[in-house]
C-alpha angles and dihedrals in degrees: 000000000000124000117207097194109125104162132094116226098214128194108324091198109030115199091219091076098060092130091061090058098069081091086066087098077048104207087292115133101162123096100162129137114299094021112137135231098018096318097316110159112180124190115282100258123165129225116225114265091209141011125245131198117316114257099223098251145042129204116212138186111203148158115264108274096029100091106037122172101174095268092109095038122004090216090056112071128128094149103074095053088050091052092049095048096044107026087231111133110215119228111179138180123201113226119207095204145017088247092057090051089053092051095046094049091055089062091069090225096112130069102201143005137199094232125190122217092263090064106028100080090049092055090046098049097042088053092241091120122055129214113266125230098221091193087071089058103067093187091060090083090070095050110116107267094231088063094056126094094359127162093261098046103035144043125203093349092308117123118230098184151351119273111243108178143321145213141183128235099237133193109243125191143179105251092205098049102032113072132200097031109255123242100175141049086245086090088073100032121033093012097039093111089073089070096032110176094012101072118106132194138180112273104231139096087243087070086078086078090060089060090046092052090053091048089049089066100032103040109038093170087074089063096213112177101166122028089213093051108068128159119210095271093047094045093048088054093052092047091049091053092050093049088053091048091050090073088064100040117110098186138355109220137211103151106071092207088062091053091051089052093048093053091046092051095042093242086121124036104166139015148096120323144157126245092250090055091050091049093048094046092050092047089055095050105269111145097228145139127198129193148145109271125226093267090058124237147257120248147168134253117185124211131196105228129189120228116245085223096047111156090194104036095154092056089044090057090048089053093050091052092046099049091054095043109120101252095040095044088051090052094048094045094049094044094047101035108243142110112276119242095216110077089211093058090076092073092054103051119116092230105058090205094053100103093045091053091049095040091234095164099027103114094180090054093055094047086067091057122087102207117220112271133176110259109225134174095260102073112250090213092065101258115146100176094073140036119240126221111264122225095257088065090051088056092052091046093050089059091054094044092057091046 
């Protein structure tokens, strides 16, 4: 099987942008009854009730591999057909991190962005992303229901974007060097010393949620409900676990090709991964397995959001509808390596087993995944008697964890 993914999904939450994250509390001061999520009260922006004439261009911020025009691979191009059909010329900028996306959206120079959950709430609460009228996006009707109106892409039942694709953060291990076969995240936390120097983990502050998810299952006295809503005691426990793990880490990864190489060479034998990495490693001869452990897993779900300052909103809406249309969504998902958002895309992938491999329609599978969200001071789990640790503090802690 050939994998056409050529891009590198770099750090989604680079520590270098800590100053940007003071907006994690997001200009939101309310925490009254009915506020959602966790007291988030964004500016009262309105979605359009109808579309007008297209403006002739659209300016996009995207992850590498999401806006392909054939320049990276002549066989991979869903931009030119869009331009021909709509008259909207596409100008896109690849962002290397969620923090860069947030910064760029604040300039007002971009019309839409493919935001991950660790950026979307920041964009919503700061007023940089506008609500989306899903009735103006015809292909939205075919998006999997369990991706709609979720905590990372909506507030108080109001949609702030169109789901694009999703993936889980899996546990991958070398089947020849890790015995017995693991069933739990304990293999990389409490039992990590067994593989000292050969444990790998995702290099991002959002990885703190992976530790919190494990503690939710193994230390019930901490009363963790949501791995992205941690009060100080819960947060300190997660950080302590990661500092302990650090002694056994061989490498933190952000470039997935480096993780493939590490598993092939034996430098890494166990750690977090994505399905696309597992597929690629296996296709290149690595003896690996990857799965969701018994405690569940974290994951990511990307959302196309429209700027509140969009100069080309009509073209932006045309793009949102295009990128989740069945054929295009199938192309993007297969090229990038993620589960598509549009249910009809599964019949149009080149690999007919693609959606089964990526669990695209497996609702039970996704219920075990805690999708990335932006930690804010108002606890996302609904608690009002404590303050939760905002993302800026996660960034600071991540620097300390890595030493």
